[in-house]
DSSP file (Angstrom, degrees, kcal/mol; ACC not computed):
  #  RESIDUE AA STRUCTURE BP1 BP2  ACC     N-H-->O    O-->H-N    N-H-->O    O-->H-N    TCO  KAPPA ALPHA  PHI   PSI    X-CA   Y-CA   Z-CA
    1    1 A X              0   0    0      0, 0.0     2,-0.1     0, 0.0    25,-0.1   0.000 360.0 360.0 360.0 144.4   -4.3    7.4    4.7
    2    2 A X  B     -A   25   0A   0     23,-0.8    22,-0.9    44,-0.2    23,-0.7  -0.486 360.0-158.2 -72.0 147.7   -6.0    4.2    5.5
    3    3 A X        +     0   0    0     20,-0.2    20,-0.6     1,-0.2     2,-0.3   0.754  65.5  14.0-104.4 -26.9   -7.9    4.2    8.7
    4    4 A X  S    S-     0   0    0     18,-0.4    18,-0.4    19,-0.1    -1,-0.2  -0.946  86.1 -87.5-144.2 162.7   -8.3    0.6    9.7
    5    5 A X        +     0   0    0     -2,-0.3    15,-0.6    -3,-0.1     2,-0.3  -0.392  50.0 160.4 -72.8 147.4   -6.8   -2.8    8.7
    6    6 A X        -     0   0    0     13,-0.2     2,-0.4    -2,-0.1    16,-0.1  -0.987  26.3-150.5-158.4 163.1   -8.3   -4.8    5.9
    7    7 A X        -     0   0    0     -2,-0.3    12,-0.5    10,-0.3     2,-0.4  -0.974  13.3-172.7-132.3 148.4   -7.6   -7.5    3.4
    8    8 A X        +     0   0    0     -2,-0.4     2,-0.2    10,-0.1     9,-0.1  -0.990  15.5 168.8-145.2 133.2   -9.1   -8.0    0.0
    9    9 A X    >   +     0   0    0      7,-0.5     3,-1.6    -2,-0.4     7,-0.4  -0.710   4.6 179.9-142.2  88.7   -8.8  -10.8   -2.6
   10   10 A X  T 3  S+     0   0    0      1,-0.3     4,-0.1    -2,-0.2    -1,-0.1   0.699  82.7  56.1 -65.8 -17.5  -11.3  -10.3   -5.4
   11   11 A X  T 3  S+     0   0    0      2,-0.1    -1,-0.3     4,-0.1     3,-0.1   0.504  82.0 107.1 -92.4  -4.3  -10.1  -13.5   -7.1
   12   12 A X  S X  S-     0   0    0     -3,-1.6     3,-3.0     1,-0.2     2,-0.1  -0.374  93.7 -79.5 -68.5 152.4  -10.7  -15.7   -4.1
   13   13 A X  T 3  S+     0   0    0      1,-0.3    -1,-0.2     2,-0.0    -2,-0.1  -0.350 123.0   3.0 -54.6 121.1  -13.7  -18.1   -4.4
   14   14 A X  T 3  S-     0   0    0     -2,-0.1    -1,-0.3    -4,-0.1    -2,-0.1   0.323 116.4-110.3  81.4  -9.1  -16.7  -15.9   -3.6
   15   15 A X    <   -     0   0    0     -3,-3.0     2,-0.5     1,-0.1    -5,-0.2   0.218  24.9-103.3  68.9 162.1  -14.3  -12.9   -3.3
   16   16 A X        -     0   0    0     -7,-0.4    -7,-0.5    -4,-0.0    -1,-0.1  -0.991  31.5-128.6-124.3 123.1  -13.5  -11.1   -0.1
   17   17 A X        -     0   0    0     -2,-0.5   -10,-0.3     1,-0.1     2,-0.3  -0.362  33.5 -97.1 -68.2 147.7  -15.1   -7.7    0.5
   18   18 A X        -     0   0    0      1,-0.1   -10,-0.1   -12,-0.1    -1,-0.1  -0.504  49.7-169.9 -62.5 128.1  -12.9   -4.8    1.4
   19   19 A X        -     0   0    0    -12,-0.5     2,-0.6    -2,-0.3   -13,-0.2   0.321  42.4 -42.0 -94.1-134.1  -13.0   -4.6    5.1
   20   20 A X        -     0   0    0    -15,-0.6    -1,-0.1   -17,-0.1   -18,-0.0  -0.893  57.4-133.3-104.5 122.0  -11.7   -1.9    7.3
   21   21 A X        -     0   0    0     -2,-0.6     2,-0.3    24,-0.1   -14,-0.1  -0.142  32.6 -84.8 -67.4 173.5   -8.3   -0.4    6.3
   22   22 A X    >   -     0   0    0    -18,-0.4     3,-2.0     3,-0.2   -18,-0.4  -0.733  50.1-108.3 -95.6 124.1   -4.6    0.4    9.4
   23   23 A X  T 3  S-     0   0    0    -20,-0.6   -20,-0.2     1,-0.3    -1,-0.1  -0.133  89.4 -11.9 -51.2 126.4   -4.9    3.7   11.1
   24   24 A X  T 3  S+     0   0    0    -22,-0.9     2,-0.6     1,-0.2    -1,-0.3   0.712 100.1 132.3  57.3  25.7   -2.3    6.3    9.9
   25   25 A X  B <   -A    2   0A   0     -3,-2.0   -23,-0.8   -23,-0.7    -3,-0.2  -0.927  56.3-130.7-111.6 119.6   -0.3    3.7    8.0
   26   26 A X        -     0   0    0     -2,-0.6     2,-0.3    41,-0.3    21,-0.1  -0.369  32.1-171.8 -62.6 146.3    0.7    4.4    4.4
   27   27 A X        -     0   0    0     19,-0.3    21,-2.8     2,-0.0    22,-0.9  -0.997  18.2-152.2-144.7 146.8   -0.2    1.6    2.1
   28   28 A X  E     -b   49   0B   0     -2,-0.3     2,-0.7    19,-0.2    22,-0.2  -0.949  20.2-130.5-116.8 137.8    0.4    0.6   -1.5
   29   29 A X  E     -b   50   0B   0     20,-2.8    22,-3.7    -2,-0.4     2,-0.7  -0.802  22.5-168.0 -85.0 117.2   -1.9   -1.5   -3.6
   30   30 A X  E     +b   51   0B   0     -2,-0.7     2,-0.3    20,-0.2    22,-0.2  -0.932  29.3 144.7-108.8 109.7    0.3   -4.2   -5.2
   31   31 A X  E     -b   52   0B   0     20,-2.6    22,-2.9    -2,-0.7    -2,-0.0  -0.909  61.7-128.6-145.9 162.4   -1.9   -5.8   -7.8
   32   32 A X  S    S+     0   0    0     -2,-0.3     2,-0.6    20,-0.2    20,-0.1   0.532  82.7 102.4 -89.0  -9.0   -2.0   -7.5  -11.3
   33   33 A X        +     0   0    0      1,-0.1    -2,-0.1     5,-0.1    20,-0.0  -0.666  43.3 168.6 -79.4 117.2   -4.8   -5.1  -12.2
   34   34 A X        +     0   0    0     -2,-0.6    -1,-0.1     4,-0.1    18,-0.1   0.308  27.8 119.6-118.5   7.6   -3.2   -2.4  -14.4
   35   35 A X  S  > S-     0   0    0      1,-0.1     4,-1.8     4,-0.0     3,-0.3  -0.348  73.1-115.4 -72.3 157.7   -6.1   -0.5  -16.0
   36   36 A X  H  > S+     0   0    0      1,-0.2     4,-2.4     2,-0.2     5,-0.2   0.894 118.3  54.7 -56.9 -40.8   -6.4    3.2  -15.3
   37   37 A X  H  > S+     0   0    0      1,-0.2     4,-2.5     2,-0.2    -1,-0.2   0.854 103.9  54.6 -64.4 -34.2   -9.7    2.5  -13.5
   38   38 A X  H  > S+     0   0    0     -3,-0.3     4,-2.4     2,-0.2    -1,-0.2   0.914 109.3  47.9 -64.0 -42.3   -8.0    0.0  -11.2
   39   39 A X  H  X S+     0   0    0     -4,-1.8     4,-2.5     2,-0.2     5,-0.2   0.929 111.8  49.4 -62.7 -46.0   -5.4    2.7  -10.2
   40   40 A X  H  X S+     0   0    0     -4,-2.4     4,-2.6     1,-0.2    -2,-0.2   0.911 111.3  49.9 -60.1 -43.4   -8.2    5.3   -9.6
   41   41 A X  H  X S+     0   0    0     -4,-2.5     4,-1.5     2,-0.2    -1,-0.2   0.916 110.5  49.6 -62.8 -44.3  -10.1    2.7   -7.5
   42   42 A X  H  <>S+     0   0    0     -4,-2.4     5,-1.9     1,-0.2     4,-0.3   0.940 114.3  44.0 -60.4 -48.0   -7.0    1.9   -5.4
   43   43 A X  H ><5S+     0   0    0     -4,-2.5     3,-1.2     1,-0.2    -1,-0.2   0.884 112.3  52.2 -67.0 -38.2   -6.2    5.6   -4.7
   44   44 A X  H 3<5S+     0   0    0     -4,-2.6    -1,-0.2     1,-0.2    -2,-0.2   0.768 103.2  60.5 -67.8 -24.3   -9.9    6.4   -4.0
   45   45 A X  T 3<5S-     0   0    0     -4,-1.5    -1,-0.2    -3,-0.2    -2,-0.2   0.548 129.1 -93.6 -80.0  -7.2   -9.9    3.5   -1.5
   46   46 A X  T < 5S+     0   0    0     -3,-1.2   -19,-0.3     1,-0.4   -44,-0.2   0.383  78.8 138.2 113.0  -3.6   -7.1    5.2    0.5
   47   47 A X      < -     0   0    0     -5,-1.9    -1,-0.4     1,-0.1   -19,-0.2  -0.485  48.1-144.5 -70.9 146.9   -4.0    3.7   -0.9
   48   48 A X  S    S+     0   0    0    -21,-2.8     2,-0.3     1,-0.2   -20,-0.2   0.709  79.9  11.4 -84.3 -21.9   -1.1    6.2   -1.4
   49   49 A X  E     -b   28   0B   0    -22,-0.9   -20,-2.8    -7,-0.1     2,-0.5  -0.990  62.9-136.8-153.5 159.1    0.1    4.4   -4.5
   50   50 A X  E     -b   29   0B   0     -2,-0.3     2,-0.4   -22,-0.2   -20,-0.2  -0.972  23.0-173.1-120.9 114.1   -0.9    1.7   -7.0
   51   51 A X  E     -b   30   0B   0    -22,-3.7   -20,-2.6    -2,-0.5     2,-0.4  -0.901  13.0-143.0-112.5 137.2    1.9   -0.7   -8.0
   52   52 A X  E     -b   31   0B   0     -2,-0.4   -20,-0.2   -22,-0.2     2,-0.2  -0.844  27.8 -95.8-106.5 133.3    1.4   -3.3  -10.8
   53   53 A X  S    S+     0   0    0    -22,-2.9     2,-0.1    -2,-0.4     3,-0.0  -0.592 102.6  50.3 -83.3 150.6    2.9   -6.9  -10.7
   54   54 A X  S    S-     0   0    0     -2,-0.2     2,-0.4     1,-0.0    -2,-0.1   0.618  84.2-177.4 -70.3 147.8    5.3   -8.0  -11.8
   55   55 A X        -     0   0    0     -2,-0.1     2,-0.2    -4,-0.1    -2,-0.1  -0.914  31.3-112.9-118.5 141.0    7.3   -5.2  -10.2
   56   56 A X     >  -     0   0    0     -2,-0.4     4,-2.0     1,-0.1     3,-0.4  -0.515  28.2-128.2 -66.0 132.7   11.0   -4.6  -10.5
   57   57 A X  H  > S+     0   0    0      1,-0.2     4,-2.3    -2,-0.2     5,-0.2   0.866 108.8  52.4 -54.2 -39.3   12.6   -5.1   -7.0
   58   58 A X  H  > S+     0   0    0      1,-0.2     4,-2.5     2,-0.2    -1,-0.2   0.898 107.2  52.3 -65.4 -38.9   14.2   -1.7   -7.1
   59   59 A X  H  > S+     0   0    0     -3,-0.4     4,-2.3     1,-0.2    -1,-0.2   0.897 109.8  49.4 -62.1 -39.7   10.9    0.0   -7.9
   60   60 A X  H  X S+     0   0    0     -4,-2.0     4,-2.5     2,-0.2    -2,-0.2   0.908 110.0  50.6 -65.5 -42.1    9.4   -1.8   -4.9
   61   61 A X  H  X S+     0   0    0     -4,-2.3     4,-2.6     1,-0.2    -2,-0.2   0.920 111.7  47.6 -60.9 -44.9   12.2   -0.6   -2.7
   62   62 A X  H  X S+     0   0    0     -4,-2.5     4,-2.2     2,-0.2    -1,-0.2   0.907 110.8  51.9 -63.7 -42.1   11.9    3.0   -3.8
   63   63 A X  H  X S+     0   0    0     -4,-2.3     4,-1.0     2,-0.2    -2,-0.2   0.925 112.6  44.6 -61.2 -45.2    8.1    2.8   -3.3
   64   64 A X  H >X S+     0   0    0     -4,-2.5     4,-1.3     1,-0.2     3,-0.6   0.916 112.4  52.5 -64.8 -43.2    8.5    1.5    0.3
   65   65 A X  H 3< S+     0   0    0     -4,-2.6    -1,-0.2     1,-0.2    -2,-0.2   0.863 105.8  53.7 -62.7 -36.5   11.2    4.1    1.0
   66   66 A X  H 3< S+     0   0    0     -4,-2.2    -1,-0.2     1,-0.2    -2,-0.2   0.767 114.2  42.1 -71.1 -23.2    9.1    7.0   -0.1
   67   67 A X  H << S+     0   0    0     -4,-1.0   -41,-0.3    -3,-0.6    -1,-0.2   0.597  91.0 105.3 -96.6 -13.4    6.3    5.9    2.2
   68   68 A X  S  < S-     0   0    0     -4,-1.3     2,-0.0    -3,-0.2    -3,-0.0  -0.395  82.2-101.4 -69.5 143.1    8.4    5.1    5.2
   69   69 A X        -     0   0    0      1,-0.1     2,-0.3    -2,-0.1    -1,-0.1  -0.358  38.3-118.1 -62.2 142.3    8.4    7.5    8.1
   70   70 A X        -     0   0    0     -3,-0.1     2,-0.4    -2,-0.0    -1,-0.1  -0.639  29.0-165.4 -83.8 138.7   11.4    9.8    8.2
   71   71 A X        -     0   0    0     -2,-0.3     2,-0.1     4,-0.0     9,-0.0  -0.938  27.4-103.9-122.3 149.0   13.7    9.7   11.2
   72   72 A X    >   -     0   0    0     -2,-0.4     3,-1.2     1,-0.1     0, 0.0  -0.424  22.4-130.6 -66.0 141.7   16.4   12.1   12.2
   73   73 A X  T 3  S+     0   0    0      1,-0.2    -1,-0.1    -2,-0.1    -2,-0.0   0.768 108.7  60.0 -63.4 -25.3   19.9   10.9   11.5
   74   74 A X  T 3  S+     0   0    0      2,-0.1     2,-0.5     0, 0.0    -1,-0.2   0.651  88.1  88.3 -77.9 -16.0   20.8   11.9   15.2
   75   75 A X  S <  S-     0   0    0     -3,-1.2     2,-0.2     2,-0.0    -4,-0.0  -0.730  70.8-145.8 -89.5 125.1   18.2    9.4   16.5
   76   76 A X    >>  -     0   0    0     -2,-0.5     3,-1.7     1,-0.1     4,-0.7  -0.540  26.9-110.6 -83.0 155.7   19.4    5.9   17.1
   77   77 A X  G >4 S+     0   0    0      1,-0.3     3,-0.7     2,-0.2    -1,-0.1   0.829 118.6  56.9 -55.4 -33.1   17.0    3.0   16.5
   78   78 A X  G 34 S+     0   0    0      1,-0.2    -1,-0.3     2,-0.2    -3,-0.0   0.701 102.7  55.8 -73.2 -17.3   16.9    2.3   20.3
   79   79 A X  G <4        0   0    0     -3,-1.7    -1,-0.2     1,-0.2    -2,-0.2   0.622 360.0 360.0 -87.9 -13.8   15.7    5.9   21.0
   80   80 A X    <<        0   0    0     -3,-0.7    -1,-0.2    -4,-0.7    -2,-0.2   0.473 360.0 360.0 -93.7 360.0   12.7    5.7   18.7
């Protein structure tokens, strides 16, 4: 799990260094970088999954759903 928030844009002028990643928040790297090494780097950086653009909308929905916290069916949204 990532521990603190961060943003990264290696293609920005001068690049942006990886800062500090969001505590206990699952995260997916959504990137145009598709090499095996890019995937390894993303996962080693604390991302739970590496998704490559362009991405099929259904694949993105499934990826988000698999990382979303589970709630009991008996719990209403106002109770959580």
